[in-house]
N, C-alpha and C positions, 0 to 999 in steps of 0.2 A: 672744393670751394676755398678751403684754408690756404691752398697754394697761392691764390690771388689776393689774399688779405693784405699783404704789404702794399701792393699796388692800389687797392681800394682805400687803404688808410692814407696813402699819399694823395690820392684824388680827393678824398673827403677833407683833408687838412688844407690843401693848397687851393681848392676851388670851391665854388658854391653849386657845382653840378649835383643833381639829385642822387647822391650816394650816401647812405646812412647805414653804418654797421651797428648791430645791437651790442649794448654793453660797453665796457672799457677795454680797448685793445691791449693785448699782452705787450709788455715793454719790449721784448725781443722782436716782436712783429713791427712795432713802431720803429725800432732801430733799422730793421730791414727795409722799411718803406723808403729810406733815403736812396736806395738803389734805383727807385723808379721816379725820382724827382725830374730828371731830364725828359723822361717819357711824358710826364704830366705837362711839362713845358711845351713839348711837341704837340700835344692835344690842344692846348690853349692857342698856340700859334696857328695851327691848322684851322681852328674855328675862326680866328681873326681873318686869315686869308680867304676863307670861304665867304665870310660876311662881305669882305671887300669885293669879291667877285659877284655876289648877289646884288650888291648896290649898283653895279653896272656903270651907267653914265651919270650917276648923281655927282654933284659938284664935289670937288676935293675937300672943301671945308666941311660939308655935311658928312662926307664919309669919315673924315678925321674925327669929328665929334662923336659919331656913332661907334666908331672903332674904339675910341678912348673910353666912352661910357660902357661899352660891352666888356672891355678889358677890366675895368674897375669892378663891374658887377660879377664877372666870372670869378674873380679872385676875392671878392668881398672886402676889397681895400685892405687886405691883411698886411701887405708889405708897406703900403703907404702909411699905415698907423705906426709901424716900426720906424720908418723914416722920420715921421713927425716927432716921435719921442726921442729919437737919437739927436735930431737937430736941437731940440730944447736942451737936452742934456749936455751936448757939446758946447753950446754957448753959455748956458747957465752954470755948468760945472766948473768953469774957470780953471781948468787944468787939473782939478782934484778928482781922484778916482772915486772915492766914496760919495762925494757930492754928485758926480756924474751918474753913478748907478742909482742913487736915490731919486734924482729927477726923472730918470727913465721910468720909474715905477709910478710916477704921478700921472693920473688919468687925464689931467687937463692939458690943453694945448696953449703954449705961449706964442709970442710974436715970431720967434725963430721958426717954430713949427709951421705956422700959417704961411710965412713968406717962402720957406723952403718948398712946401707943397705946391704953392702957386707957381713958382719958377719951374719946378720939375714937371708939373702937369702941362704948363704952357709949352715947355720944350718938347715934351712928348707929343702934344697936339700938333705943333709945327712940323715935327719930323713925320708924323703919320700922314699929314696932309701931302707932303712931298712924295712919300713912298706910295700912298694910295693912288695919287694922280699918275705916278709913273708905272703903276702896276707891278711894283716890286714885291711880289708875294714871298720871295725867299727871305727878305729881311723881316717881314711880318711874322713869318714862322720862326725864324731863328732868335728873335729878341727874347721871347719868353723862355726858350730853351736855354739860352745863355744865363738868364736869371736863375734858373734852377740848377744849372751846372755850377754856378757860383756858390750855392749852398753846399753842394757836395764838396767843393774845394775848401770851403771854410771849415766844415766839420772835420775834414781830414787833416788840416794843418793848424787849427787854432783852438786853444783851450776854451771850454765853455765855463764862464765865471759866475753864472747865476744858479746856485743849487735850487732844484725844484722849479726852475723856470720852464718856459714853453718848450724848449728844446732839450731838456735834461735827459729824457729817455733816449732821444736820438743820439746825444753825445755819449751816453754810456753804453749803448747797445748796437750801434751801427756796425755792419761788417766792414772793417777797414780795408781788407784786401779786395773785396768785391767792389767797394766804392772807388778804390784807386783804379781798378780796371775800367769801371764805367766812366770815370773822369778822363783817363787817357784815351780811351776809345772814342769818346765824344769829341775831344779836342783834335784828334787826328782825322776822324771821319768827316767832320763838318767842312774843313777846307778841301778835302779830297772830292767831296760830293758837290760843293757849291762854288769851287774855284776861287778866284782872287778876292771876290767879295767876302766869302766865308773866311778866307785867310786873314784879311785885314780886320774883320770884325772879331775874330778869335784873338788876334794880337792886342787889339784895343781893350777887349774885355779882360784878358789876362792881366794887362797892365793896371786896369782899374781895380781889379780884385786885390792885386798885390799892394797897391797904394792904400786902399781902404783898410786892408788887414794890418798894414803897418801902423796906421793911425789908431786902430783899436788896441793893438798891443801896447803902444806908447801910453795911451790914456787909461785903459782899464785892465790891461794885461790879458786880453782875450776878447771873446764875443759874448753877446747875449741874444735872445730872440729878437729884440728890437734892432740891434745893429745888423743882425742877419737880414732882417726885412729891408733895412736901408740899403744894404749891399745889393739885394735883388733888384730893387727899384733903380738904383744908380747904374747897375750893370745893364739893365734893359735900355735905359736912356743912352748909355754909351754905345750899345749895339745899334740902336736906331740912328743916332747922329753919325756914326761911322758910315753906315749905309747911305745916308743922305749926302755927306760931304765927300765921300770917296770919288765919285765921278768928277767933281769939281777939282779935286786935288790932282787927279790923273790928267785932266785937261790942262791944268796950269803948267804941267811939266812938258 
């Protein structure tokens, strides 16, 4: 059973699926759980695709609403919370590192957080409506996968600047070589299996991760649990929007 602990830790942390491990997990097992983050994304995406299939001939708007609600419930809004805190900190921090980090710890949501969440959720909803109506199950599966791949990429390349924060054990104990293999394998396999759609989604997601990482390095010198959550959410939105816009871009040429 201990062999599966890292996977179960990842599932327990990233979802609200009924997985509960007794006691406090060993820090090294927490670190190894990062290896399984893309697999958890695949489970989430598969559940979304299955729900879209079950809904059958329901209207696109209804399917999009149910898919978005299910997505939020399955993840416990974990990464949306990080996005909200990051938005408040980036606006209220006024370019100052310490002020930015302090605002991220504030449990209250300011106007920047509310507006950012509204825009992101509306964008996600609109993309889901298009993809669900088109029956694009591949994009529904891949978006959560890319979000968790983004976390592996961040921990591999970006300093964790919040001692004792939510991701401190991950940052200190994750297996660097194993995670690098998981990251490269995922980025190579997805385009090979899913074709041009997967290729362009991978390219768009990689560009988004690099851009957001650069902004984090410039402002706070690394990442925190909140900024990691923001990257997950924005990566998912990028993946969905790429899948929606790709056919139109190809047609325009």
